[in-house]
PDB file as gemmi writes it, atoms N, CA and C in Angstrom:
CRYST1    1.000    1.000    1.000  90.00  90.00  90.00 P 1                      
ATOM      1  N   MET A   1      18.718 -14.534 -26.595  1.00  0.00           N  
ATOM      2  CA  MET A   1      17.403 -15.071 -25.809  1.00  0.00           C  
ATOM      3  C   MET A   1      17.509 -14.511 -24.311  1.00  0.00           C  
ATOM      4  N   LEU A   2      18.877 -14.817 -23.844  1.00  0.00           N  
ATOM      5  CA  LEU A   2      19.181 -14.843 -22.331  1.00  0.00           C  
ATOM      6  C   LEU A   2      19.036 -13.085 -22.183  1.00  0.00           C  
ATOM      7  N   LYS A   3      20.013 -12.457 -23.008  1.00  0.00           N  
ATOM      8  CA  LYS A   3      19.773 -10.840 -22.617  1.00  0.00           C  
ATOM      9  C   LYS A   3      18.237 -10.313 -22.603  1.00  0.00           C  
ATOM     10  N   GLN A   4      17.304 -11.068 -23.558  1.00  0.00           N  
ATOM     11  CA  GLN A   4      16.178 -10.527 -23.707  1.00  0.00           C  
ATOM     12  C   GLN A   4      15.272 -10.769 -22.433  1.00  0.00           C  
ATOM     13  N   GLU A   5      15.656 -12.020 -21.762  1.00  0.00           N  
ATOM     14  CA  GLU A   5      14.740 -12.551 -20.483  1.00  0.00           C  
ATOM     15  C   GLU A   5      15.511 -11.255 -19.379  1.00  0.00           C  
ATOM     16  N   THR A   6      16.676 -11.363 -19.426  1.00  0.00           N  
ATOM     17  CA  THR A   6      17.448 -10.147 -18.451  1.00  0.00           C  
ATOM     18  C   THR A   6      16.705  -8.939 -18.385  1.00  0.00           C  
ATOM     19  N   MET A   7      16.358  -8.605 -19.505  1.00  0.00           N  
ATOM     20  CA  MET A   7      16.024  -7.010 -19.953  1.00  0.00           C  
ATOM     21  C   MET A   7      14.560  -7.225 -19.276  1.00  0.00           C  
ATOM     22  N   GLU A   8      13.747  -8.241 -19.705  1.00  0.00           N  
ATOM     23  CA  GLU A   8      12.437  -8.375 -18.991  1.00  0.00           C  
ATOM     24  C   GLU A   8      12.300  -8.294 -17.497  1.00  0.00           C  
ATOM     25  N   ASN A   9      13.226  -9.024 -16.811  1.00  0.00           N  
ATOM     26  CA  ASN A   9      13.177  -9.081 -15.528  1.00  0.00           C  
ATOM     27  C   ASN A   9      13.859  -7.908 -14.712  1.00  0.00           C  
ATOM     28  N   CYS A  10      14.678  -7.107 -15.445  1.00  0.00           N  
ATOM     29  CA  CYS A  10      15.092  -5.634 -15.041  1.00  0.00           C  
ATOM     30  C   CYS A  10      13.804  -5.009 -15.028  1.00  0.00           C  
ATOM     31  N   GLU A  11      13.042  -4.679 -16.120  1.00  0.00           N  
ATOM     32  CA  GLU A  11      11.826  -3.888 -16.189  1.00  0.00           C  
ATOM     33  C   GLU A  11      10.813  -4.187 -15.198  1.00  0.00           C  
ATOM     34  N   LYS A  12      11.003  -5.559 -15.082  1.00  0.00           N  
ATOM     35  CA  LYS A  12       9.837  -5.986 -13.979  1.00  0.00           C  
ATOM     36  C   LYS A  12      10.354  -5.496 -12.384  1.00  0.00           C  
ATOM     37  N   ASN A  13      11.438  -5.752 -12.283  1.00  0.00           N  
ATOM     38  CA  ASN A  13      12.221  -5.392 -10.913  1.00  0.00           C  
ATOM     39  C   ASN A  13      11.854  -3.706 -10.671  1.00  0.00           C  
ATOM     40  N   VAL A  14      12.036  -3.077 -11.575  1.00  0.00           N  
ATOM     41  CA  VAL A  14      12.130  -1.462 -11.746  1.00  0.00           C  
ATOM     42  C   VAL A  14      10.492  -0.996 -11.513  1.00  0.00           C  
ATOM     43  N   GLU A  15       9.529  -2.014 -12.129  1.00  0.00           N  
ATOM     44  CA  GLU A  15       8.266  -1.352 -11.753  1.00  0.00           C  
ATOM     45  C   GLU A  15       7.840  -2.035 -10.564  1.00  0.00           C  
ATOM     46  N   SER A  16       8.274  -3.034  -9.940  1.00  0.00           N  
ATOM     47  CA  SER A  16       8.004  -3.388  -8.458  1.00  0.00           C  
ATOM     48  C   SER A  16       8.759  -2.429  -7.804  1.00  0.00           C  
ATOM     49  N   LEU A  17       9.781  -2.224  -7.775  1.00  0.00           N  
ATOM     50  CA  LEU A  17      10.401  -0.637  -7.070  1.00  0.00           C  
ATOM     51  C   LEU A  17       9.511   0.516  -7.188  1.00  0.00           C  
ATOM     52  N   LYS A  18       8.995   0.868  -8.149  1.00  0.00           N  
ATOM     53  CA  LYS A  18       8.488   2.033  -8.451  1.00  0.00           C  
ATOM     54  C   LYS A  18       6.995   1.606  -7.501  1.00  0.00           C  
ATOM     55  N   PHE A  19       6.591   0.917  -7.627  1.00  0.00           N  
ATOM     56  CA  PHE A  19       5.143   0.474  -6.821  1.00  0.00           C  
ATOM     57  C   PHE A  19       5.427   0.635  -5.135  1.00  0.00           C  
ATOM     58  N   ILE A  20       6.526   0.105  -4.728  1.00  0.00           N  
ATOM     59  CA  ILE A  20       7.142   0.146  -3.330  1.00  0.00           C  
ATOM     60  C   ILE A  20       7.173   1.810  -3.020  1.00  0.00           C  
ATOM     61  N   LEU A  21       7.745   2.537  -3.781  1.00  0.00           N  
ATOM     62  CA  LEU A  21       7.811   4.333  -3.646  1.00  0.00           C  
ATOM     63  C   LEU A  21       6.726   4.699  -3.707  1.00  0.00           C  
ATOM     64  N   GLN A  22       5.672   4.226  -4.591  1.00  0.00           N  
ATOM     65  CA  GLN A  22       4.347   4.896  -4.705  1.00  0.00           C  
ATOM     66  C   GLN A  22       3.594   4.262  -3.157  1.00  0.00           C  
ATOM     67  N   VAL A  23       3.761   3.397  -2.464  1.00  0.00           N  
ATOM     68  CA  VAL A  23       3.121   3.008  -1.512  1.00  0.00           C  
ATOM     69  C   VAL A  23       3.776   3.694  -0.270  1.00  0.00           C  
ATOM     70  N   LEU A  24       5.006   3.751  -0.008  1.00  0.00           N  
ATOM     71  CA  LEU A  24       5.968   4.199   0.870  1.00  0.00           C  
ATOM     72  C   LEU A  24       6.268   5.583   0.929  1.00  0.00           C  
ATOM     73  N   GLY A  25       6.431   6.267  -0.382  1.00  0.00           N  
ATOM     74  CA  GLY A  25       6.916   7.263  -0.933  1.00  0.00           C  
ATOM     75  C   GLY A  25       6.620   8.568  -0.089  1.00  0.00           C  
ATOM     76  N   GLY A  26       7.458   9.699  -0.101  1.00  0.00           N  
ATOM     77  CA  GLY A  26       6.869  10.820   0.745  1.00  0.00           C  
ATOM     78  C   GLY A  26       7.385  11.013   2.125  1.00  0.00           C  
ATOM     79  N   LYS A  27       7.128  11.921   2.816  1.00  0.00           N  
ATOM     80  CA  LYS A  27       7.594  12.588   3.885  1.00  0.00           C  
ATOM     81  C   LYS A  27       7.040  11.736   5.140  1.00  0.00           C  
ATOM     82  N   TRP A  28       5.854  11.326   4.930  1.00  0.00           N  
ATOM     83  CA  TRP A  28       4.745  11.101   6.109  1.00  0.00           C  
ATOM     84  C   TRP A  28       4.254   9.745   6.537  1.00  0.00           C  
ATOM     85  N   LYS A  29       4.394   8.518   5.069  1.00  0.00           N  
ATOM     86  CA  LYS A  29       3.622   7.558   5.167  1.00  0.00           C  
ATOM     87  C   LYS A  29       4.325   6.363   6.217  1.00  0.00           C  
ATOM     88  N   ILE A  30       5.732   6.642   6.207  1.00  0.00           N  
ATOM     89  CA  ILE A  30       6.608   5.606   7.017  1.00  0.00           C  
ATOM     90  C   ILE A  30       6.474   5.870   8.535  1.00  0.00           C  
ATOM     91  N   PRO A  31       6.627   7.522   8.765  1.00  0.00           N  
ATOM     92  CA  PRO A  31       6.488   7.901  10.238  1.00  0.00           C  
ATOM     93  C   PRO A  31       4.948   7.487  10.716  1.00  0.00           C  
ATOM     94  N   ILE A  32       3.647   7.304   9.980  1.00  0.00           N  
ATOM     95  CA  ILE A  32       2.624   6.833  10.293  1.00  0.00           C  
ATOM     96  C   ILE A  32       2.525   5.619  10.189  1.00  0.00           C  
ATOM     97  N   LEU A  33       3.101   4.845   9.646  1.00  0.00           N  
ATOM     98  CA  LEU A  33       2.959   3.228   9.563  1.00  0.00           C  
ATOM     99  C   LEU A  33       3.906   2.960  10.933  1.00  0.00           C  
ATOM    100  N   THR A  34       4.767   3.496  11.030  1.00  0.00           N  
ATOM    101  CA  THR A  34       5.621   3.344  12.451  1.00  0.00           C  
ATOM    102  C   THR A  34       4.776   3.447  13.623  1.00  0.00           C  
ATOM    103  N   LYS A  35       4.072   4.549  13.804  1.00  0.00           N  
ATOM    104  CA  LYS A  35       3.083   4.801  14.951  1.00  0.00           C  
ATOM    105  C   LYS A  35       2.150   3.499  14.767  1.00  0.00           C  
ATOM    106  N   LEU A  36       1.528   3.045  14.006  1.00  0.00           N  
ATOM    107  CA  LEU A  36       0.501   2.011  14.041  1.00  0.00           C  
ATOM    108  C   LEU A  36       0.939   0.849  14.155  1.00  0.00           C  
ATOM    109  N   TYR A  37       2.064   0.281  14.083  1.00  0.00           N  
ATOM    110  CA  TYR A  37       2.627  -0.774  14.682  1.00  0.00           C  
ATOM    111  C   TYR A  37       2.404  -0.707  15.971  1.00  0.00           C  
ATOM    112  N   ASP A  38       2.258   0.070  16.764  1.00  0.00           N  
ATOM    113  CA  ASP A  38       2.035  -0.019  18.233  1.00  0.00           C  
ATOM    114  C   ASP A  38       0.621  -0.287  18.345  1.00  0.00           C  
ATOM    115  N   GLY A  39      -0.351  -0.368  17.532  1.00  0.00           N  
ATOM    116  CA  GLY A  39      -1.818  -0.656  17.532  1.00  0.00           C  
ATOM    117  C   GLY A  39      -2.472   0.591  17.113  1.00  0.00           C  
ATOM    118  N   LYS A  40      -3.678   0.284  17.524  1.00  0.00           N  
ATOM    119  CA  LYS A  40      -4.880   1.332  16.893  1.00  0.00           C  
ATOM    120  C   LYS A  40      -4.642   2.781  17.564  1.00  0.00           C  
ATOM    121  N   LYS A  41      -4.811   3.732  16.822  1.00  0.00           N  
ATOM    122  CA  LYS A  41      -4.575   4.946  17.247  1.00  0.00           C  
ATOM    123  C   LYS A  41      -5.753   5.704  16.665  1.00  0.00           C  
ATOM    124  N   ARG A  42      -6.335   6.725  17.514  1.00  0.00           N  
ATOM    125  CA  ARG A  42      -7.295   7.721  17.125  1.00  0.00           C  
ATOM    126  C   ARG A  42      -6.207   8.777  16.537  1.00  0.00           C  
ATOM    127  N   PHE A  43      -7.534   9.799  15.499  1.00  0.00           N  
ATOM    128  CA  PHE A  43      -6.699  10.568  14.569  1.00  0.00           C  
ATOM    129  C   PHE A  43      -6.015  11.489  15.492  1.00  0.00           C  
ATOM    130  N   LYS A  44      -6.550  12.042  16.830  1.00  0.00           N  
ATOM    131  CA  LYS A  44      -5.716  13.019  17.197  1.00  0.00           C  
ATOM    132  C   LYS A  44      -4.501  12.360  17.892  1.00  0.00           C  
ATOM    133  N   GLU A  45      -4.534  11.037  18.264  1.00  0.00           N  
ATOM    134  CA  GLU A  45      -2.932  10.611  18.666  1.00  0.00           C  
ATOM    135  C   GLU A  45      -2.092  10.562  17.561  1.00  0.00           C  
ATOM    136  N   LEU A  46      -2.648  10.179  16.434  1.00  0.00           N  
ATOM    137  CA  LEU A  46      -1.369  10.614  15.146  1.00  0.00           C  
ATOM    138  C   LEU A  46      -0.903  11.511  15.081  1.00  0.00           C  
ATOM    139  N   GLU A  47      -2.146  12.534  15.213  1.00  0.00           N  
ATOM    140  CA  GLU A  47      -1.428  14.191  15.014  1.00  0.00           C  
ATOM    141  C   GLU A  47      -0.487  14.568  15.797  1.00  0.00           C  
ATOM    142  N   ARG A  48      -0.807  14.271  17.058  1.00  0.00           N  
ATOM    143  CA  ARG A  48       0.274  14.460  17.995  1.00  0.00           C  
ATOM    144  C   ARG A  48       1.591  13.711  18.276  1.00  0.00           C  
ATOM    145  N   GLU A  49       1.590  12.277  17.868  1.00  0.00           N  
ATOM    146  CA  GLU A  49       2.669  11.422  17.506  1.00  0.00           C  
ATOM    147  C   GLU A  49       3.662  11.597  16.449  1.00  0.00           C  
ATOM    148  N   VAL A  50       3.121  12.205  15.149  1.00  0.00           N  
ATOM    149  CA  VAL A  50       3.487  12.192  14.174  1.00  0.00           C  
ATOM    150  C   VAL A  50       3.974  14.041  13.862  1.00  0.00           C  
ATOM    151  N   THR A  51       5.197  13.934  14.702  1.00  0.00           N  
ATOM    152  CA  THR A  51       5.765  15.446  14.865  1.00  0.00           C  
ATOM    153  C   THR A  51       5.622  16.277  13.587  1.00  0.00           C  
ATOM    154  N   GLY A  52       5.149  17.131  13.220  1.00  0.00           N  
ATOM    155  CA  GLY A  52       5.333  18.153  12.109  1.00  0.00           C  
ATOM    156  C   GLY A  52       4.294  18.132  10.894  1.00  0.00           C  
ATOM    157  N   ILE A  53       3.370  16.950  11.247  1.00  0.00           N  
ATOM    158  CA  ILE A  53       2.482  16.895  10.125  1.00  0.00           C  
ATOM    159  C   ILE A  53       1.142  17.732  10.367  1.00  0.00           C  
ATOM    160  N   SER A  54       0.644  18.187   9.288  1.00  0.00           N  
ATOM    161  CA  SER A  54      -0.647  18.943   9.281  1.00  0.00           C  
ATOM    162  C   SER A  54      -1.945  18.206   9.678  1.00  0.00           C  
ATOM    163  N   PRO A  55      -2.949  18.727  10.057  1.00  0.00           N  
ATOM    164  CA  PRO A  55      -4.112  17.819  10.103  1.00  0.00           C  
ATOM    165  C   PRO A  55      -4.523  17.246   8.464  1.00  0.00           C  
ATOM    166  N   LYS A  56      -4.490  18.611   7.629  1.00  0.00           N  
ATOM    167  CA  LYS A  56      -4.869  18.221   6.279  1.00  0.00           C  
ATOM    168  C   LYS A  56      -4.021  17.321   5.705  1.00  0.00           C  
ATOM    169  N   MET A  57      -2.717  17.188   6.055  1.00  0.00           N  
ATOM    170  CA  MET A  57      -1.565  16.204   5.172  1.00  0.00           C  
ATOM    171  C   MET A  57      -1.739  14.854   5.860  1.00  0.00           C  
ATOM    172  N   LEU A  58      -2.290  14.686   7.322  1.00  0.00           N  
ATOM    173  CA  LEU A  58      -2.470  13.554   7.969  1.00  0.00           C  
ATOM    174  C   LEU A  58      -3.508  12.839   7.195  1.00  0.00           C  
ATOM    175  N   ILE A  59      -4.599  13.710   7.150  1.00  0.00           N  
ATOM    176  CA  ILE A  59      -6.211  13.042   6.494  1.00  0.00           C  
ATOM    177  C   ILE A  59      -5.573  12.444   5.137  1.00  0.00           C  
ATOM    178  N   LYS A  60      -5.099  13.403   4.188  1.00  0.00           N  
ATOM    179  CA  LYS A  60      -4.553  12.935   2.981  1.00  0.00           C  
ATOM    180  C   LYS A  60      -3.649  11.779   3.056  1.00  0.00           C  
ATOM    181  N   GLU A  61      -2.726  11.563   3.829  1.00  0.00           N  
ATOM    182  CA  GLU A  61      -1.829  10.254   3.799  1.00  0.00           C  
ATOM    183  C   GLU A  61      -2.868   8.920   4.433  1.00  0.00           C  
ATOM    184  N   LEU A  62      -3.398   9.205   5.478  1.00  0.00           N  
ATOM    185  CA  LEU A  62      -4.446   7.911   5.904  1.00  0.00           C  
ATOM    186  C   LEU A  62      -5.307   7.812   4.724  1.00  0.00           C  
ATOM    187  N   LYS A  63      -6.019   8.485   3.944  1.00  0.00           N  
ATOM    188  CA  LYS A  63      -6.977   8.085   2.902  1.00  0.00           C  
ATOM    189  C   LYS A  63      -6.060   7.568   1.817  1.00  0.00           C  
ATOM    190  N   ASP A  64      -4.874   7.558   1.536  1.00  0.00           N  
ATOM    191  CA  ASP A  64      -3.991   7.113   0.428  1.00  0.00           C  
ATOM    192  C   ASP A  64      -3.720   5.790   0.925  1.00  0.00           C  
ATOM    193  N   LEU A  65      -3.440   5.330   2.487  1.00  0.00           N  
ATOM    194  CA  LEU A  65      -3.185   4.243   2.673  1.00  0.00           C  
ATOM    195  C   LEU A  65      -4.258   3.107   2.928  1.00  0.00           C  
ATOM    196  N   GLU A  66      -5.486   4.051   3.489  1.00  0.00           N  
ATOM    197  CA  GLU A  66      -6.424   3.167   3.380  1.00  0.00           C  
ATOM    198  C   GLU A  66      -7.103   2.669   2.127  1.00  0.00           C  
ATOM    199  N   ALA A  67      -6.844   3.542   0.913  1.00  0.00           N  
ATOM    200  CA  ALA A  67      -7.425   3.373  -0.561  1.00  0.00           C  
ATOM    201  C   ALA A  67      -6.321   2.017  -0.935  1.00  0.00           C  
ATOM    202  N   LEU A  68      -4.987   2.039  -0.445  1.00  0.00           N  
ATOM    203  CA  LEU A  68      -4.180   0.679  -0.646  1.00  0.00           C  
ATOM    204  C   LEU A  68      -4.509  -0.463   0.116  1.00  0.00           C  
ATOM    205  N   SER A  69      -5.440  -0.155   1.219  1.00  0.00           N  
ATOM    206  CA  SER A  69      -5.803  -1.366   2.023  1.00  0.00           C  
ATOM    207  C   SER A  69      -4.365  -1.517   3.044  1.00  0.00           C  
ATOM    208  N   ILE A  70      -3.822  -0.715   3.332  1.00  0.00           N  
ATOM    209  CA  ILE A  70      -2.909  -0.999   4.216  1.00  0.00           C  
ATOM    210  C   ILE A  70      -3.007  -0.515   5.517  1.00  0.00           C  
ATOM    211  N   LEU A  71      -4.234   0.235   5.806  1.00  0.00           N  
ATOM    212  CA  LEU A  71      -4.919   0.539   7.096  1.00  0.00           C  
ATOM    213  C   LEU A  71      -6.413   0.793   7.145  1.00  0.00           C  
ATOM    214  N   SER A  72      -7.194   0.256   7.949  1.00  0.00           N  
ATOM    215  CA  SER A  72      -8.433   0.601   7.963  1.00  0.00           C  
ATOM    216  C   SER A  72      -8.862   1.404   9.053  1.00  0.00           C  
ATOM    217  N   ARG A  73     -10.072   2.046   8.736  1.00  0.00           N  
ATOM    218  CA  ARG A  73     -10.703   3.245   9.421  1.00  0.00           C  
ATOM    219  C   ARG A  73     -11.726   2.907   9.945  1.00  0.00           C  
ATOM    220  N   THR A  74     -11.874   3.250  11.410  1.00  0.00           N  
ATOM    221  CA  THR A  74     -13.232   2.686  12.012  1.00  0.00           C  
ATOM    222  C   THR A  74     -13.962   4.109  12.706  1.00  0.00           C  
ATOM    223  N   THR A  75     -15.208   4.153  12.272  1.00  0.00           N  
ATOM    224  CA  THR A  75     -15.641   5.573  12.897  1.00  0.00           C  
ATOM    225  C   THR A  75     -16.878   4.850  14.146  1.00  0.00           C  
ATOM    226  N   PHE A  76     -16.565   5.847  15.110  1.00  0.00           N  
ATOM    227  CA  PHE A  76     -17.522   5.252  16.163  1.00  0.00           C  
ATOM    228  C   PHE A  76     -18.631   6.545  16.310  1.00  0.00           C  
ATOM    229  N   ASN A  77     -19.563   6.043  16.636  1.00  0.00           N  
ATOM    230  CA  ASN A  77     -20.912   7.255  16.574  1.00  0.00           C  
ATOM    231  C   ASN A  77     -20.955   7.952  18.366  1.00  0.00           C  
ATOM    232  N   THR A  78     -19.926   8.643  18.408  1.00  0.00           N  
ATOM    233  CA  THR A  78     -19.865   9.461  19.799  1.00  0.00           C  
ATOM    234  C   THR A  78     -20.092  10.987  19.499  1.00  0.00           C  
ATOM    235  N   VAL A  79     -19.972  11.621  20.483  1.00  0.00           N  
ATOM    236  CA  VAL A  79     -20.056  12.809  20.316  1.00  0.00           C  
ATOM    237  C   VAL A  79     -18.717  13.509  21.058  1.00  0.00           C  
ATOM    238  N   PRO A  80     -17.737  14.055  20.459  1.00  0.00           N  
ATOM    239  CA  PRO A  80     -17.923  14.202  19.048  1.00  0.00           C  
ATOM    240  C   PRO A  80     -17.425  12.653  18.604  1.00  0.00           C  
ATOM    241  N   ILE A  81     -17.553  12.686  16.924  1.00  0.00           N  
ATOM    242  CA  ILE A  81     -17.380  11.425  16.304  1.00  0.00           C  
ATOM    243  C   ILE A  81     -15.725  10.975  16.612  1.00  0.00           C  
ATOM    244  N   THR A  82     -15.639   9.762  17.022  1.00  0.00           N  
ATOM    245  CA  THR A  82     -14.164   9.209  17.099  1.00  0.00           C  
ATOM    246  C   THR A  82     -13.810   8.401  15.783  1.00  0.00           C  
ATOM    247  N   VAL A  83     -12.695   8.488  15.362  1.00  0.00           N  
ATOM    248  CA  VAL A  83     -12.109   8.115  14.290  1.00  0.00           C  
ATOM    249  C   VAL A  83     -10.926   7.078  14.656  1.00  0.00           C  
ATOM    250  N   GLU A  84     -10.822   5.709  14.553  1.00  0.00           N  
ATOM    251  CA  GLU A  84      -9.580   5.137  15.223  1.00  0.00           C  
ATOM    252  C   GLU A  84      -9.149   4.290  13.550  1.00  0.00           C  
ATOM    253  N   TYR A  85      -7.790   4.109  13.634  1.00  0.00           N  
ATOM    254  CA  TYR A  85      -7.062   3.907  12.380  1.00  0.00           C  
ATOM    255  C   TYR A  85      -6.076   2.502  12.941  1.00  0.00           C  
ATOM    256  N   CYS A  86      -6.231   1.636  12.392  1.00  0.00           N  
ATOM    257  CA  CYS A  86      -5.290   0.271  12.660  1.00  0.00           C  
ATOM    258  C   CYS A  86      -4.688  -0.228  11.144  1.00  0.00           C  
ATOM    259  N   LEU A  87      -3.590  -0.896  11.425  1.00  0.00           N  
ATOM    260  CA  LEU A  87      -3.079  -1.718  10.243  1.00  0.00           C  
ATOM    261  C   LEU A  87      -3.968  -3.110   9.809  1.00  0.00           C  
ATOM    262  N   THR A  88      -4.083  -3.317   8.413  1.00  0.00           N  
ATOM    263  CA  THR A  88      -4.854  -4.169   8.003  1.00  0.00           C  
ATOM    264  C   THR A  88      -3.889  -5.551   8.017  1.00  0.00           C  
ATOM    265  N   GLU A  89      -4.253  -6.901   8.011  1.00  0.00           N  
ATOM    266  CA  GLU A  89      -3.203  -7.767   7.848  1.00  0.00           C  
ATOM    267  C   GLU A  89      -2.232  -7.471   6.503  1.00  0.00           C  
ATOM    268  N   GLU A  90      -2.631  -6.941   5.595  1.00  0.00           N  
ATOM    269  CA  GLU A  90      -1.849  -6.407   4.411  1.00  0.00           C  
ATOM    270  C   GLU A  90      -0.719  -5.387   4.972  1.00  0.00           C  
ATOM    271  N   GLY A  91      -1.065  -4.298   5.809  1.00  0.00           N  
ATOM    272  CA  GLY A  91      -0.200  -3.527   6.241  1.00  0.00           C  
ATOM    273  C   GLY A  91       0.687  -4.081   7.259  1.00  0.00           C  
ATOM    274  N   LEU A  92       0.324  -5.031   7.989  1.00  0.00           N  
ATOM    275  CA  LEU A  92       1.159  -5.830   8.870  1.00  0.00           C  
ATOM    276  C   LEU A  92       2.307  -6.463   8.134  1.00  0.00           C  
ATOM    277  N   THR A  93       2.091  -6.942   6.876  1.00  0.00           N  
ATOM    278  CA  THR A  93       3.199  -7.665   6.137  1.00  0.00           C  
ATOM    279  C   THR A  93       4.301  -6.897   5.489  1.00  0.00           C  
ATOM    280  N   LEU A  94       4.216  -5.100   5.784  1.00  0.00           N  
ATOM    281  CA  LEU A  94       4.971  -4.330   5.686  1.00  0.00           C  
ATOM    282  C   LEU A  94       6.326  -4.305   6.684  1.00  0.00           C  
ATOM    283  N   LYS A  95       5.974  -4.576   7.921  1.00  0.00           N  
ATOM    284  CA  LYS A  95       6.713  -4.397   9.107  1.00  0.00           C  
ATOM    285  C   LYS A  95       8.230  -4.909   8.581  1.00  0.00           C  
ATOM    286  N   PRO A  96       8.233  -6.252   8.240  1.00  0.00           N  
ATOM    287  CA  PRO A  96       9.751  -7.011   8.006  1.00  0.00           C  
ATOM    288  C   PRO A  96      10.425  -5.888   6.959  1.00  0.00           C  
ATOM    289  N   VAL A  97       9.730  -5.413   6.113  1.00  0.00           N  
ATOM    290  CA  VAL A  97      10.262  -4.758   4.999  1.00  0.00           C  
ATOM    291  C   VAL A  97      10.803  -3.285   5.301  1.00  0.00           C  
ATOM    292  N   LEU A  98       9.887  -2.816   6.318  1.00  0.00           N  
ATOM    293  CA  LEU A  98      10.556  -1.425   7.247  1.00  0.00           C  
ATOM    294  C   LEU A  98      11.715  -1.586   8.074  1.00  0.00           C  
ATOM    295  N   ASP A  99      11.575  -2.906   8.606  1.00  0.00           N  
ATOM    296  CA  ASP A  99      12.715  -3.133   9.741  1.00  0.00           C  
ATOM    297  C   ASP A  99      13.801  -3.389   8.883  1.00  0.00           C  
ATOM    298  N   GLN A 100      14.018  -4.029   7.618  1.00  0.00           N  
ATOM    299  CA  GLN A 100      14.909  -4.232   7.080  1.00  0.00           C  
ATOM    300  C   GLN A 100      15.414  -3.097   6.180  1.00  0.00           C  
ATOM    301  N   MET A 101      14.631  -1.945   5.886  1.00  0.00           N  
ATOM    302  CA  MET A 101      15.250  -0.423   5.618  1.00  0.00           C  
ATOM    303  C   MET A 101      16.007   0.118   6.739  1.00  0.00           C  
ATOM    304  N   MET A 102      15.389  -0.031   7.803  1.00  0.00           N  
ATOM    305  CA  MET A 102      15.935   0.560   8.998  1.00  0.00           C  
ATOM    306  C   MET A 102      17.380   0.034   9.275  1.00  0.00           C  
ATOM    307  N   GLN A 103      17.513  -1.221   9.126  1.00  0.00           N  
ATOM    308  CA  GLN A 103      18.787  -2.128   9.397  1.00  0.00           C  
ATOM    309  C   GLN A 103      19.741  -1.603   8.399  1.00  0.00           C  
ATOM    310  N   TRP A 104      19.350  -1.352   6.948  1.00  0.00           N  
ATOM    311  CA  TRP A 104      20.170  -1.103   6.000  1.00  0.00           C  
ATOM    312  C   TRP A 104      20.567   0.187   6.267  1.00  0.00           C  
ATOM    313  N   SER A 105      19.954   1.170   6.663  1.00  0.00           N  
ATOM    314  CA  SER A 105      19.962   2.700   6.807  1.00  0.00           C  
ATOM    315  C   SER A 105      21.007   2.851   8.224  1.00  0.00           C  
ATOM    316  N   GLU A 106      20.986   1.991   9.405  1.00  0.00           N  
ATOM    317  CA  GLU A 106      21.616   2.033  10.391  1.00  0.00           C  
ATOM    318  C   GLU A 106      23.351   1.673   9.555  1.00  0.00           C  
ATOM    319  N   ASN A 107      23.248   0.605   8.892  1.00  0.00           N  
ATOM    320  CA  ASN A 107      24.757   0.040   8.504  1.00  0.00           C  
ATOM    321  C   ASN A 107      25.217   0.798   7.587  1.00  0.00           C  
ATOM    322  N   PHE A 108      24.517   1.572   6.663  1.00  0.00           N  
ATOM    323  CA  PHE A 108      24.663   2.453   5.478  1.00  0.00           C  
ATOM    324  C   PHE A 108      25.452   3.767   6.181  1.00  0.00           C  
ATOM    325  N   LYS A 109      24.693   4.389   7.384  1.00  0.00           N  
ATOM    326  CA  LYS A 109      25.073   5.416   8.041  1.00  0.00           C  
ATOM    327  C   LYS A 109      26.596   4.958   8.905  1.00  0.00           C  
ATOM    328  N   ARG A 110      26.728   3.917   9.337  1.00  0.00           N  
ATOM    329  CA  ARG A 110      27.831   3.498  10.003  1.00  0.00           C  
ATOM    330  C   ARG A 110      28.822   3.476   9.214  1.00  0.00           C  
ATOM    331  N   LEU A 111      28.957   2.691   7.974  1.00  0.00           N  
ATOM    332  CA  LEU A 111      30.070   2.424   7.132  1.00  0.00           C  
ATOM    333  C   LEU A 111      30.378   3.676   6.263  1.00  0.00           C  
ATOM    334  N   THR A 112      29.422   4.715   6.197  1.00  0.00           N  
ATOM    335  CA  THR A 112      29.926   5.676   5.185  1.00  0.00           C  
ATOM    336  C   THR A 112      29.843   6.964   6.195  1.00  0.00           C  
ATOM    337  N   GLY A 113      29.177   7.101   7.327  1.00  0.00           N  
ATOM    338  CA  GLY A 113      29.362   8.316   8.106  1.00  0.00           C  
ATOM    339  C   GLY A 113      28.615   9.412   7.590  1.00  0.00           C  
ATOM    340  N   LYS A 114      27.769   8.864   6.726  1.00  0.00           N  
ATOM    341  CA  LYS A 114      26.389   9.775   6.339  1.00  0.00           C  
ATOM    342  C   LYS A 114      25.389   9.578   7.233  1.00  0.00           C  
ATOM    343  N   GLN A 115      24.590  10.888   7.527  1.00  0.00           N  
ATOM    344  CA  GLN A 115      23.464  10.980   8.559  1.00  0.00           C  
ATOM    345  C   GLN A 115      22.201  11.190   7.559  1.00  0.00           C  
ATOM    346  N   GLY A 116      22.217  11.766   6.008  1.00  0.00           N  
ATOM    347  CA  GLY A 116      21.171  12.283   5.274  1.00  0.00           C  
ATOM    348  C   GLY A 116      20.739  13.618   5.703  1.00  0.00           C  
ATOM    349  N   ARG A 117      19.772  14.068   4.870  1.00  0.00           N  
ATOM    350  CA  ARG A 117      19.670  15.543   5.687  1.00  0.00           C  
ATOM    351  C   ARG A 117      19.044  15.574   6.965  1.00  0.00           C  
ATOM    352  N   GLN A 118      19.004  16.917   7.419  1.00  0.00           N  
ATOM    353  CA  GLN A 118      18.984  17.058   8.875  1.00  0.00           C  
ATOM    354  C   GLN A 118      17.840  18.050   8.643  1.00  0.00           C  
TER     355      GLN A 118                                                      
END                                                                             
């Protein structure tokens, strides 16, 4: 019976980790979130600050994060239209997770001498 419970817990943990990777996975989500922890940003600000991202990819990633309720989008009726993004309360709960990931990364690199892909 104990072995069955262990297997079920393991499967549950794997599913949780898959979900985290779905939310944070890819090249751009973490850099976008990091920029939004500084506060509200307009689309052009994000485009400038997230180095190397195309406008099309930025739009896609922002829509994905909005669909997950991690960020909110506000449109202002100006000429031209101004669009502003900010983290939701749910999005702000990711900050400690990202901080822990950063700490693990720094420790791992220090211990192993590995720097990841350049």
